[in-house]
C-alpha positions as CSV (number, residue, x, y, z in Angstrom):
1,M,0.0,0.0,0.0
2,T,1.4,3.4,-1.0
3,I,1.8,6.2,1.6
4,P,-1.2,8.2,0.1
5,Q,-3.3,5.1,0.2
6,L,-2.3,4.5,3.8
7,L,-3.1,8.1,4.8
8,R,-6.5,7.9,3.0
9,S,-7.4,4.6,4.8
10,T,-6.3,6.0,8.1
11,L,-8.4,9.2,7.6
12,L,-11.5,7.1,6.6
13,L,-11.0,4.9,9.7
14,M,-10.8,8.0,11.9
15,L,-14.0,9.5,10.4
16,S,-15.9,6.3,10.6
17,S,-15.0,5.8,14.3
18,E,-16.2,9.3,15.3
19,A,-19.5,9.6,17.1
20,V,-22.3,11.0,14.9
21,A,-22.8,14.6,15.8
22,A,-26.2,15.8,17.1
23,P,-28.4,17.8,14.7
24,P,-27.6,21.5,14.7
25,L,-29.5,23.7,17.3
26,R,-32.6,25.4,15.9
27,V,-34.2,28.5,17.6
28,H,-37.7,29.7,16.7
29,A,-38.4,33.1,18.1
30,W,-41.5,35.0,19.3
31,T,-40.4,38.1,17.4
32,K,-37.7,38.8,14.8
33,T,-34.1,39.3,15.9
34,F,-31.1,40.5,13.9
35,D,-29.6,37.0,14.1
36,P,-30.2,35.3,10.7
37,D,-29.9,31.9,12.4
38,V,-32.9,32.6,14.6
39,N,-36.2,31.9,12.8
40,P,-39.1,34.2,13.7
41,M,-42.3,32.2,13.9
42,V,-45.1,33.1,11.6
43,W,-48.1,34.3,13.7
44,V,-51.6,33.1,12.8
45,A,-54.8,33.8,14.6
46,D,-58.4,32.6,14.1
47,D,-60.1,36.0,14.7
48,K,-60.7,36.3,10.9
49,P,-61.8,33.8,8.2
50,P,-59.3,31.1,7.4
51,Q,-59.0,32.5,3.8
52,D,-57.8,35.9,5.2
53,A,-55.3,34.2,7.5
54,A,-54.0,32.0,4.7
55,F,-53.7,35.1,2.4
56,R,-51.5,36.8,5.0
57,T,-49.4,33.9,6.2
58,I,-48.7,31.9,3.0
59,P,-46.2,34.5,1.6
60,L,-44.4,34.6,4.9
61,L,-44.2,30.8,5.0
62,R,-42.8,30.7,1.5
63,E,-40.0,33.0,2.6
64,R,-38.9,30.5,5.2
65,A,-36.5,27.7,4.4
66,V,-37.7,24.2,4.5
67,G,-37.6,23.2,8.2
68,D,-38.4,26.8,9.3
69,R,-42.0,26.8,8.2
70,V,-43.3,27.1,11.7
71,L,-46.5,28.7,13.0
72,L,-47.1,30.3,16.3
73,Y,-50.9,29.8,16.6
74,R,-52.4,32.7,18.5
75,G,-55.9,31.4,18.6
76,S,-57.4,29.4,21.5
77,L,-60.2,27.1,22.2
78,R,-63.7,28.6,22.7
79,P,-63.9,30.2,26.2
80,V,-65.7,28.2,28.8
81,L,-64.9,30.2,31.9
82,F,-66.5,33.6,31.8
83,L,-65.7,36.3,34.4
84,T,-67.5,39.4,35.4
85,P,-65.8,42.9,35.3
86,G,-65.1,42.3,39.0
87,D,-63.1,39.0,38.2
88,R,-65.8,36.7,39.6
89,V,-67.2,33.7,37.7
90,D,-70.2,34.6,35.6
91,F,-72.3,31.5,36.4
92,A,-75.0,32.8,34.0
93,R,-72.7,32.0,31.1
94,T,-70.4,29.4,32.8
95,D,-71.6,25.8,33.4
96,P,-68.9,23.6,34.9
97,A,-71.2,20.5,34.9
98,A,-71.9,20.7,31.2
99,L,-68.2,21.3,30.5
100,F,-67.1,18.1,32.3
101,K,-70.1,16.1,31.1
102,H,-69.7,16.9,27.4
103,G,-66.1,18.0,27.1
104,W,-64.6,21.2,25.8
105,P,-66.5,22.5,22.8
106,T,-64.1,22.5,19.8
107,A,-66.2,22.1,16.6
108,D,-65.7,25.8,15.5
109,Q,-61.9,25.8,16.1
110,E,-61.5,22.4,14.4
111,A,-63.4,23.5,11.3
112,W,-61.4,26.8,11.1
113,F,-58.1,25.1,11.6
114,R,-58.8,22.3,9.1
115,Q,-59.8,24.8,6.4
116,Y,-56.7,27.0,7.1
117,L,-54.4,24.0,7.0
118,T,-56.0,22.8,3.7
119,L,-55.3,26.2,2.1
120,V,-51.7,26.1,3.2
121,R,-51.2,22.5,1.9
122,D,-52.9,23.4,-1.4
123,A,-50.4,26.3,-1.8
124,G,-47.6,23.7,-1.8
125,I,-46.3,24.4,1.7
126,T,-45.5,21.7,4.2
127,L,-45.5,22.9,7.8
128,E,-42.7,21.9,10.1
129,A,-44.5,22.7,13.3
130,V,-47.4,24.5,15.0
131,F,-46.8,25.9,18.4
132,L,-49.8,27.0,20.5
133,D,-49.8,29.4,23.4
134,Q,-53.0,28.6,25.3
135,E,-52.6,29.2,29.0
136,T,-56.3,29.3,30.0
137,G,-58.2,26.4,31.5
138,V,-60.5,25.4,34.4
139,T,-58.0,24.2,37.0
140,T,-58.4,25.6,40.5
141,W,-55.8,28.2,39.7
142,H,-58.0,29.6,36.9
143,I,-61.2,29.8,39.1
144,P,-61.3,32.9,41.4
145,E,-60.9,31.7,45.0
146,P,-64.2,33.2,46.2
147,D,-66.1,31.1,43.6
148,R,-64.4,27.7,44.0
149,A,-67.0,26.4,46.5
150,E,-69.9,27.3,44.2
151,W,-68.1,25.9,41.2
152,F,-67.7,22.6,43.0
153,K,-71.3,22.5,44.2
154,R,-72.5,22.8,40.6
155,L,-70.1,20.1,39.5
156,Q,-71.2,17.7,42.3
157,A,-74.9,18.3,41.6
158,N,-74.5,16.7,38.2
159,R,-74.1,12.9,38.4
160,D,-72.6,12.5,34.9
161,A,-70.1,15.4,35.4
162,I,-68.8,14.3,38.8
163,A,-68.5,10.7,37.6
164,K,-65.5,11.9,35.5
165,F,-63.5,12.2,38.7
166,P,-61.9,9.7,41.1
167,E,-63.6,9.0,44.4
168,V,-61.5,11.5,46.4
169,V,-63.0,14.3,44.4
170,R,-66.6,12.9,44.3
171,Q,-66.7,12.6,48.1
172,A,-65.0,16.0,48.9
173,S,-66.9,18.9,50.4
174,P,-67.2,22.3,48.6
175,E,-65.5,23.9,51.6
176,L,-62.4,21.8,51.1
177,F,-62.4,22.7,47.4
178,A,-62.4,26.3,48.4
179,D,-59.2,26.2,50.5
180,A,-56.2,24.0,49.7
181,R,-54.8,24.8,53.1
182,L,-57.3,22.7,54.9
183,P,-56.4,19.0,55.7
184,G,-56.8,17.1,52.5
185,G,-57.0,20.2,50.3
186,E,-53.7,19.8,48.5
187,A,-54.5,16.2,47.5
188,L,-58.0,17.3,46.3
189,Y,-56.5,20.1,44.2
190,E,-53.9,17.7,42.7
191,V,-56.5,15.2,41.5
192,Y,-59.0,17.7,40.3
193,N,-56.4,19.7,38.4
194,V,-55.1,16.6,36.6
195,V,-58.7,15.9,35.3
196,A,-59.2,19.5,34.4
197,S,-55.9,19.6,32.5
198,H,-56.9,16.4,30.6
199,L,-60.1,18.1,29.7
200,L,-58.2,20.9,28.0
201,R,-55.7,18.4,26.5
202,D,-58.5,16.3,24.9
203,G,-60.0,19.5,23.4
204,L,-56.6,20.5,21.9
205,R,-56.3,17.1,20.4
206,R,-59.7,17.4,18.7
207,A,-59.3,20.9,17.5
208,Y,-55.7,21.0,16.5
209,V,-53.7,17.8,16.7
210,T,-56.1,15.6,14.5
211,P,-56.4,18.2,11.7
212,L,-52.7,18.8,11.6
213,A,-52.0,15.0,11.5
214,D,-54.4,14.6,8.7
215,L,-53.1,17.5,6.5
216,H,-49.5,17.9,7.5
217,P,-48.7,14.5,9.0
218,N,-45.0,15.2,9.7
219,A,-45.5,18.4,11.6
220,T,-44.9,18.8,15.3
221,F,-47.6,20.2,17.6
222,T,-47.2,21.4,21.1
223,N,-49.0,23.7,23.5
224,Y,-47.1,26.0,26.0
225,G,-46.4,24.0,29.1
226,D,-47.0,20.5,27.6
227,L,-45.0,18.0,29.7
228,R,-44.5,14.3,29.9
229,P,-42.6,13.8,33.1
230,S,-40.8,10.5,34.0
231,F,-39.9,11.5,37.5
232,P,-41.5,14.1,39.9
233,V,-40.9,17.7,38.9
234,F,-42.6,20.8,40.3
235,D,-43.8,24.3,39.5
236,L,-42.6,27.5,41.2
237,N,-44.9,27.0,44.2
238,G,-44.0,23.3,44.7
239,W,-47.0,21.7,43.0
240,A,-46.3,18.6,41.1
241,L,-46.3,18.9,37.3
242,H,-48.3,16.0,35.6
243,D,-48.5,14.5,32.2
244,V,-50.9,16.7,30.3
245,A,-49.2,16.9,26.9
246,A,-51.4,17.0,23.8
247,T,-48.8,14.9,21.9
248,D,-45.7,12.9,22.6
249,V,-43.6,16.1,22.5
250,S,-42.9,18.1,25.7
251,S,-42.8,21.9,25.6
252,P,-42.2,23.0,29.1
253,Q,-41.7,26.6,30.2
254,L,-38.1,26.9,31.6
255,Y,-38.0,30.6,32.5
256,L,-35.3,31.3,35.2
257,A,-37.2,33.8,37.3
258,P,-37.8,32.2,40.8
259,E,-41.1,33.9,41.5
260,G,-42.8,31.3,43.6
261,N,-42.3,30.0,47.2
262,R,-40.8,26.7,46.3
263,Y,-37.3,27.9,47.1
264,A,-37.9,29.8,50.3
265,A,-36.9,26.9,52.6
266,L,-33.8,25.9,50.7
267,K,-30.3,27.0,51.6
268,K,-28.9,28.3,48.4
269,D,-29.8,31.3,46.3
270,P,-33.3,30.9,44.8
271,R,-31.9,31.6,41.3
272,W,-29.6,28.7,41.6
273,N,-32.3,26.3,42.7
274,R,-34.6,27.6,39.9
275,F,-31.8,26.8,37.5
276,I,-31.7,23.3,38.8
277,D,-35.5,22.9,38.6
278,T,-35.5,23.9,34.9
279,L,-32.9,21.3,34.1
280,N,-34.8,18.6,36.0
281,V,-38.0,19.4,34.1
282,A,-36.1,18.9,30.8
283,R,-34.4,15.7,32.1
284,S,-37.7,14.3,33.3
285,A,-39.3,14.9,29.9
286,R,-36.3,13.7,27.9
287,N,-36.8,10.2,29.3
288,K,-40.2,10.2,27.6
289,G,-39.2,11.7,24.2
290,T,-38.5,15.0,22.4
291,V,-38.3,18.2,24.4
292,V,-38.9,21.6,22.7
293,P,-38.7,24.1,25.6
294,W,-39.8,27.7,26.0
295,I,-36.9,29.8,27.0
296,A,-37.2,33.4,28.1
297,S,-34.9,36.2,27.0
298,P,-31.7,36.5,29.2
299,S,-32.9,39.5,31.3
300,Y,-36.5,38.4,31.9
301,S,-37.1,38.7,35.6
302,G,-40.6,37.3,35.9
303,D,-44.0,38.8,35.9
304,V,-43.3,40.1,39.4
305,L,-40.1,42.1,39.0
306,G,-37.3,41.6,41.6
307,Y,-35.0,38.8,40.7
308,V,-33.0,39.0,37.5
309,A,-31.3,35.7,36.6
310,P,-27.7,36.5,35.8
311,S,-26.7,35.8,32.3
312,F,-24.3,33.3,33.7
313,L,-27.2,31.0,34.6
314,W,-29.0,31.6,31.3
315,D,-25.8,30.7,29.4
316,E,-25.2,27.6,31.4
317,Q,-28.9,26.6,31.1
318,Q,-28.5,26.6,27.3
319,R,-25.4,24.5,27.4
320,H,-27.0,21.9,29.8
321,L,-30.1,21.7,27.7
322,R,-28.1,21.1,24.6
323,E,-26.3,18.2,26.3
324,T,-29.7,16.9,27.4
325,G,-30.6,16.4,23.8
326,V,-32.6,19.6,23.1
327,E,-32.4,20.4,19.4
328,K,-35.1,23.1,19.1
329,I,-35.8,26.0,21.3
330,L,-38.8,28.4,21.5
331,Y,-37.4,31.8,22.3
332,W,-39.8,34.2,24.1
333,N,-38.3,37.6,23.3
334,P,-41.1,40.2,23.7
335,G,-40.7,43.9,23.8
336,P,-42.2,46.4,26.3
337,P,-43.6,46.1,28.9
338,Y,-41.6,43.0,29.7
339,R,-38.3,44.5,28.3
340,S,-37.1,47.9,27.4
341,V,-36.0,48.6,23.8
342,L,-32.4,48.6,25.1
343,K,-32.9,45.2,26.7
344,V,-34.4,43.7,23.6
345,R,-31.3,44.6,21.6
346,D,-28.9,43.5,24.3
347,D,-30.7,40.3,25.1
348,D,-31.0,39.2,21.5
349,R,-27.3,40.0,20.8
350,H,-26.2,38.0,23.9
351,A,-28.5,35.1,23.1
352,A,-27.1,35.0,19.5
353,Q,-23.5,34.8,20.9
354,V,-24.4,31.8,23.1
355,W,-26.3,29.9,20.5
356,T,-23.6,30.6,17.8
357,E,-21.1,29.0,20.2
358,L,-23.3,26.0,20.7
359,R,-23.8,25.5,17.0
360,R,-20.0,25.5,16.5
361,T,-19.5,22.9,19.2
362,R,-19.7,19.3,18.2
363,V,-22.2,17.6,20.5
364,T,-22.6,13.8,20.7
365,P,-26.2,12.8,20.6
366,A,-27.6,12.7,24.2
367,P,-29.0,9.4,25.6
368,A,-32.8,9.2,25.2
369,E,-33.3,7.9,28.6
370,G,-31.6,7.3,32.0
371,W,-31.8,10.9,33.1
372,T,-32.1,11.5,36.8
373,A,-33.0,14.4,39.0
374,I,-30.3,16.9,40.2
375,P,-30.7,17.4,44.0
376,M,-31.9,20.8,45.1
377,D,-29.1,22.9,46.7
378,A,-26.5,20.8,44.8
379,D,-23.0,22.3,44.7
380,V,-22.2,20.9,41.2
381,V,-24.5,20.4,38.2
382,Q,-23.1,18.2,35.4
383,T,-24.7,17.2,32.1
384,G,-22.4,15.4,29.8
385,D,-19.3,17.5,29.4
386,V,-20.9,20.6,30.9
387,V,-20.1,21.3,34.5
388,T,-21.5,24.3,36.5
389,T,-20.7,25.0,40.1
390,Y,-22.4,27.0,42.8
391,A,-19.1,28.6,43.6
392,G,-18.8,29.8,40.0
393,F,-22.3,31.3,40.2
394,L,-21.5,33.2,43.4
395,K,-18.3,34.6,41.7
396,T,-20.5,36.2,39.0
397,L,-22.6,38.0,41.7
398,R,-19.4,39.6,43.2
399,K,-18.3,41.1,39.9
């Protein structure tokens, strides 16, 4: 064998022995940024006829490269919880018993969405994904506290409606439903909220998932907050997060602002423990399949201002998520009142730098299962080759 042949054989052997690189990171943004590698989602709403929506959005979708034809669906299921101007349940228009007995009404949304998707398909466009941002529902957290007892009385009064619930709910008192702080209240809320979340999930499947599967069968669908946990994970106030995803893809909200009371009794900085919590949510979902998380802009400090997550934690979060197997990110980068114009510019520039670095870094495909929870108050967080320490975080606070 000649030397050139030997060199060529050696090179081929080296290339074939390398681990296959993970797919490149893709970021789909709420609004347009100056970064050409960040894809602004095409907004579509159902407040006008589907022909009007198609006329506006089809040219925008055609501008996108294949793989970036992504919709941010700004519609929602038909309202079922009506409030008065004083933020009380309007029981003249809201019937909890009928809702749980018959399911969420979805016929209008399904017809609209199916017609819109048909127009897009007939225009020669294949959608990559549809991401929905529906945060309404009928969990206890959506019902004003003074009206929870009456809500539950009306639910219990209908035999067919209350039969949708396990025994612990059927036998509970309205007074217990009104106050989770009473003995047994937390367990009641947990069980009721799972059933209420499944009610919404089933409605989303009828209205959106089925039409999308029929007309754009390879497209992904998720709703904001969709999650398929494999081990226990919790929200900002310590309530367990359950499997309420509309499809087999998780789309959890992983914002870093530690607004709730979950971290009050822990030893380390709440921002550090919130960082751990977001990674645990991603890990828990990763064991069950694909994770497409919602990530806030680097300076977002929560709806209740106070804490600002240092960019150090935001940067590290992106690196850990990448090592966890996250290949697509939904970037929430709104303008005022959440961020000043200056912050919009600075945030998007900083995010672009971090994501550009990640795109240039060769990442071995992450395992699809076997992920375990990081202990709260941990001193060290490691995901693959990425290691972040609490001591390193504290150093950033002293700068």
